[in-house]
N, C-alpha and C positions, 0 to 999 in steps of 0.2 A: 166820423173823426173821434178818436179818442178822448179829446177834450169835452164833446158833448156827451158823450155816454158818462164821463166822469161827474158831470153836473149834478146827477140824482144819486151820488154814492157818497157816502161820509169817508173822507180820505183821512187817516190818522198816521202821521209822522212820530214813530216811536224814538225821538232823538232831541236832545237839548242842542245839539251843535248848531251854532249860528250860521256856518257855513252851508251845512245840510239844509236848513231852512231856507237860505239865500238861494240855494241852487234848485230845490223843489219848487219854491216860488217862481223862479227864471223859467220853469218848465209851464207857468201860467194854470197851475193845479191849484185849487184852494184845498186847504188842509188845516186841520188843528194838531197841536202837539201835545201828547199825552206820553210820560214816560214813567214806567214802572221799573222800580229797581230790581237788579239782577245780580246775582254772583258773577263776577266777570273773570274767574279763574277758569284756566283751560288746561284739560289734562296734558300732561309733559309729552305723551305719545302723538299729539296731533301734529302733524307736518305744518311747518311755518306757513305755507301758502294756503292752508285750510282754516287758520285761525280766526281770520275777520269774518269768514261766513259762518263758522262755528258759533262765534259771539252773536251775530246777527241773528241766528237762528234761536239762540237762547232768550235774546230781547223779544224776540216774536212770541215765543211760547206762553209769555205771560199774558198774552191777549187771548188765548184759547177759552174764552168765556162767551156766553151768550150775549152778553152787551156788545161784543164786536164781531158777532156772527155774520152780519150783512155790511160791516165795514171794509174798506181796503185798509190793511195796515202795513205800512212800511217800516221796515227796521233796517238799520245799517251799522256796520264798524270798520275801522280803518287800522290797519298795522302797517308799519314800515319794518323792512327785514333787510339788516345790513348785508355787506360782502361775505360776512363771516356765517351768514344764514341765522343770525340771532335775531329773534322778534323784538322790536322796541316799542314799548307802549308809552303811555304819557309819562314824563319824568316826575319824581316826587318831590324834587327842590331844584333851585337854580344851578347847584353845583352837577347834580345829576344831568339837567338839561345840557350843562356845559359838556361834560363827558359824553352825551349822546352826540351831539353836533360836532365834537372834535372826531368822533369816531367815522363820521359821515363824510368830513372834509376831504375833498380830493379824490373820492371814490363813488362809483356808482352804487345806487341801492335801489330795492323794490318796493313800491307801495301797492299793499291790497287792500281794495275795500270790497268786503261782503255785504251783500243786500239779500234781505229775506221778506218776502211779501205773502199775504194771506188774504183770501177774498171767497167768499161763500163756500168755505170747506176746501178750497183749492189752495194749495201751497207752491210757491216757486222760490228758489234761492240761486245765487250765482255770486262768483267772483271775477272782479276785475283788476287786471294787473297794468301797473306803469313803471317804466324803469325811470329813474332820475338820475342824472350824472351832475354831481357837486363839484365846484371848483374848491381849491385850497382856500380856507379861511384862517387868519391869523388870530391869535386867543384874544386879541383886543377886538377884533371884528365880532367874535363869537359873543363876548361879553356885551359889547355894544347891544346886540341883537337882543339877547336875554333881558338885559335891564330895560330897554324901551319897548319890546313887544310881549314879555311875560308868557312864554309859550308852554307854560306848564299843562295846559288843557289840550295840547295836541301830541297825537302819536309822532314819535321821532323827534320831538320837541321842535318843530318847525312849521310855519304856515307858508305855502308856496306863494300864496297871493299877497304876502308881507314884503319887507325890505330884503329879507334873505333870499327870496325867490328873484329878484331883480338883480341881485348882487353877486349871487352864488351858482343859481341853476343854469348849467351851460347848455343842457337840452334835455328832453324827456323823449321817451319812445312810449305812445299810449296816450290815454286821455288826462289832460290837465285838470279836469273837474275831477276825476277820480282821486288824485293826490289831494283835493281840497277835501274830499270825503264822500263823495256821491257821483258816480260814472253816470251822467245825465242821458247820452245817448243810448247806452246799453239798457239804462232804467225804462226810457220811454218805449224802446222796442219789446221789452219783457212785459210792460204794461200792457201793450197792445195785445199782446197774446193772450194775457190773463184775464182782461176783461172785454170778452168777445161778446 
């Protein structure tokens, strides 16, 4: 079983995201969090559905050192792509968050999480997509959510596990955990292939 094999391996999660920590821990994997800062800008010619994986690979690349050569390093990034094919990162202000959520209100959007992993010279990366259908929200409801939940640290300015997910997400196609920031089923499957 994968968990038995992982007991003797140092597992590093290259993310400060509380959601990713929670989801990886829910897979019963012991890990430590180490984050090295990277430039998160993306060339404008990268297609929107490849942005998250490109950023995850960038985050992984800073662990290409002797210190981590026998560790399993997991890096991830999540982006929201609206119905106009615009990539929505983390909002820089409450006003920006308001505009982002307003643009998602009443429409479907795609959430892409890119995951990149390295172990003993082997690398694997993948992207998981979930389509999210949002109900229409009033300005008052959007302002309530932003004031109470402070979603400035979240791609697309919202967390599906919070109030807005209960009040506005009509349905999803794909992994719920992917929208939170880590597609656990796909991750587990890829880990089994990587750690043989």
